[in-house]
N, C-alpha and C positions, 0 to 999 in steps of 0.2 A: 328473896327479892319480892318487892311489892307487886301486886297485880297490875298496877298502873304502869310501873316501870317495865314489867315483863311484856305487857301489851304494846308499849312503845317500841321496845326492842324487836318484837315480832314484826311490827309494821316496817321498821327500818330495814330489817333483813329481807323483807318482802320486796321493797323498792330498791335495795342495794344494786342489783344488776342493772336496772334502768339508769340509776344515777351514775354508775361507772361507765356505761356506754355513752351517756351524754357527755361526761368528762373527756372520754377518748375522742368523740366526734369534735368537741370543741378544740382539743389539742391538735387534731389533724387539720382542722380548718386553719388554726393559727400557723402551723408549719407550712402549709401550702401557700398561705398569704405572704409569709415572710421569706420563703425560699427564693433563691435567685432564679431569674428567667432561664429557661432551657436554651442551650446554644442552638441556633438555627442550623439545619443541615446545609452543607455546602451545595449551593445551586450548581447544576451542570453548566459548563462553560457555554456561553451563547456566542462564541466567536465565529461559529459557522465553520467555513473552510479556511482556517488560519493555521499556518505551520507551527509545530511545537518545537522544532529545532532547525538550525541552519548549519551548513558546512561550507567552508571556503577552501578552494584549491585542495581537493580531496581525492582519495582513491579508496574504493571498496572492493575487496576481493572475496570470492566464495570458493570453497574447496569441497571435494567429495570426501567420502569416508576414508579413502586411502591417503588423503593429503594432497591429491592432484588438484591444481587450480582449474576450476570450471569457467569462471568469468571474472572480469575486472571492469569496473566502471570508474572513470575519472571525470572530473568536472571542475569548472571555475567556481560555481556556487550551487549548492544543493539545499532544497527545502523539503522537509518531511511533513506530510499532512496526515494527522492521526485519524480523522474521520473516514478517510478512504484507504489508509495505510499505503500511500503512494509517495514516491520521491520525484520531485521536479528538479531537473538539472540543466544549468546553463553551460553552453559550449561543451557538450558531452563527447567523450571518447570511450568506446567500449571494445572489449576483446573477449571472445568466448571460444572455448576449445571443446570439441566433442570427444567422447571416449576413444574414438579412432584417431584423434590428433588433428582433425580438420579445424583450422582457425577461421573465425568469422570476426571481421572488424566493422565497427559502425561509428559514424560521426554525424553530428548535427548541431545546429545553433541551440536547440532546446530539446529535452527529452522528458517523457513522463513514464516512470517505471513502476510496476507493482512491487510488492514487498520482497519477493524472492528473485526479481530480475528476469523472470521467465517470459514476461510480456513487456515490450518497450515500444512506445510511440515516439517517433523522431519527427521533429518539426524544423523546417528551414534548412536548406542545403544538406538534406539528409543523404548519406551514402552508406550502403551496406555492401561489404565485400567478403566473398567466400574464397579463401585461398585453396582452390581445387584446381584440377587440370581438366579442361581449361578454366582459367580464372573467371569468376562470375561477379559482376558488379551491378548494383541497383542504385539509381540516382533519382531524386525527386524532392519536392517541397514537403511531402509527408510520406513516411514509410512506417508500417506497423510490423515489428519483428517479434516472432515467437521463438526464443532461443532454444528451448528444450524440444519443441516440436519441429524445429528447423524449417519454419515457414516465414515468408515475407509477403505482405499484401499492401495495396494502396488503392484508394478510390480517387486518386488524383493523378495527373500526368506523370509518367515515369520514363526513364531511360534505362535499358538493360544492355550491358556490354558483356558478351560471352566470348572470351578469347579475342579475336579480331572482328567478330560479328557485333552489330549494333542494332537494337530495336527500340522503337518508341511506341507508347500506347497511352490511352486516356485512363486506364486502370489496369491493375495486374494482381495476380495471386500466384505465388510460387510455393510449392511443397517439395522440399528436397528429398524427404524420405520416400515419397511416391514418384519422384522424378517427373513432376507435372508442372508446367508453366502455362498459365492462362493469361492472355493479353486481350483486353477489351477496348471497344471504342475505335478510334482511328489508329490503326496499327500500321507502322512502317518498319521495314527492316532492310539492312544492308548485310549480305552474306559475302564474306571474303573467301576466295578459293584457298584450299589447304595448300600449305607449302609443299613443293615437290620433295620426295624422299630420295 
């Protein structure tokens, strides 16, 4: 091999890595320029507090581990709100049964329930009835029921009927487990004498 050719070959091999890197960079630039645009990530829904599903003329039942029904909620129209995981129900009718078999019924024009039905707010012609002896009934335009804790409260005027006795108050809190009833504001009551035995 001639010395000129050998010198040319040596220079070429000296610059070969730089030439290859330049070709790779040029190829990468061409690929990026001609590749399709990336798919934009789905933007989170900006619907705010919009329902994700509806139910018409429905019934939802929940059962314990033994298969005994704990509660049932019926309504004419139900709307589930995913941001708060709540269920809004029109013309609601509820039935809940304690492990001891005590039945509690509730009705209202509208209700707002949490995911497991343990907390329910009743709006408009709200009535909660405990089928105990004596029978206990709460009435008002707003009642807040806690089914598992067996409590009912309201910060609005209420009527309480216990057997033949009747009470009215501006606000109320009832805890069945502690057997405590607190009536606040203007409280009025009518106590009927017990029937002779």
